[in-house]
C-alpha positions as CSV (number, residue, x, y, z in Angstrom):
1,X,0.0,0.0,0.0
2,X,2.8,2.4,0.7
3,X,4.2,2.0,-2.8
4,X,0.8,2.9,-4.3
5,X,0.5,6.0,-2.1
6,X,4.0,7.1,-3.2
7,X,3.0,6.5,-6.9
8,X,-0.2,8.5,-6.5
9,X,1.8,11.3,-4.8
10,X,4.3,11.3,-7.6
11,X,1.5,11.5,-10.2
12,X,-0.2,14.4,-8.3
13,X,3.1,16.2,-8.1
14,X,3.7,15.7,-11.8
15,X,0.2,17.0,-12.7
16,X,0.6,20.0,-10.3
17,X,4.0,20.8,-11.9
18,X,2.6,20.6,-15.4
19,X,-0.4,22.8,-14.4
20,X,1.9,25.4,-12.9
21,X,4.2,25.4,-15.9
22,X,1.2,25.9,-18.2
23,X,0.0,28.8,-16.0
24,X,3.4,30.5,-16.1
25,X,3.7,30.1,-19.8
26,X,0.2,31.6,-20.3
27,X,1.1,34.5,-17.9
28,X,4.2,35.1,-19.9
29,X,2.3,35.3,-23.2
30,X,-0.2,37.6,-21.5
31,X,2.6,39.9,-20.4
32,X,4.0,40.0,-23.9
33,X,0.5,40.8,-25.3
34,X,-0.1,43.4,-22.6
35,X,3.2,45.1,-23.4
36,X,2.3,45.1,-27.1
37,X,-1.1,46.7,-26.4
38,X,0.5,49.2,-24.1
39,X,2.8,50.4,-26.8
40,X,0.0,50.5,-29.4
41,X,-2.2,52.5,-27.1
42,X,0.6,54.9,-26.2
43,X,1.4,55.4,-29.8
44,X,-2.2,56.1,-30.6
45,X,-2.5,58.6,-27.9
46,X,0.7,60.4,-29.0
47,X,-0.6,60.4,-32.6
48,X,-4.1,61.8,-31.7
49,X,-2.9,64.2,-29.0
50,X,0.6,65.3,-29.9
51,X,2.1,66.4,-26.6
52,X,5.6,66.7,-25.4
53,X,6.7,63.1,-25.1
54,X,8.2,63.7,-21.7
55,X,5.1,65.4,-20.4
56,X,4.4,64.0,-16.9
57,X,0.8,65.0,-17.0
58,X,0.1,63.0,-20.1
59,X,1.7,59.9,-18.5
60,X,-0.4,60.4,-15.3
61,X,-3.6,60.8,-17.3
62,X,-2.8,57.7,-19.3
63,X,-2.0,55.7,-16.1
64,X,-5.2,56.8,-14.5
65,X,-7.4,56.0,-17.5
66,X,-5.8,52.7,-18.0
67,X,-6.2,51.8,-14.3
68,X,-9.9,52.7,-14.4
69,X,-10.5,50.6,-17.5
70,X,-8.6,47.6,-16.0
71,X,-10.5,47.8,-12.8
72,X,-13.8,47.8,-14.7
73,X,-12.7,44.9,-16.9
74,X,-11.5,42.9,-13.8
75,X,-14.8,43.4,-12.0
76,X,-16.7,42.3,-15.0
77,X,-14.5,39.2,-15.5
78,X,-14.8,38.3,-11.8
79,X,-18.6,38.5,-12.0
80,X,-18.7,36.3,-15.1
81,X,-16.4,33.7,-13.5
82,X,-18.3,33.7,-10.2
83,X,-21.6,33.2,-12.0
84,X,-20.1,30.2,-13.8
85,X,-18.9,28.7,-10.5
86,X,-22.4,29.0,-9.0
87,X,-24.0,27.0,-11.8
């Protein structure tokens, strides 16, 4: 029985390891996509509103607007996922 328990533990560890690696890879891809979108949005803002590129106010406005949008999106995603878990 001890051997079976060790085998099950090894399989569980292997599955957990694979799941973590998949999560880390997905997070890395998400980071790369986020950085690409960040650059695209920044370039669009600079094109539409040509300001001094080192303007601190433009950077703060961009950060505030981006934070507001991301908070709204996160709340929406959490609501969708929590509704799915209840079903």
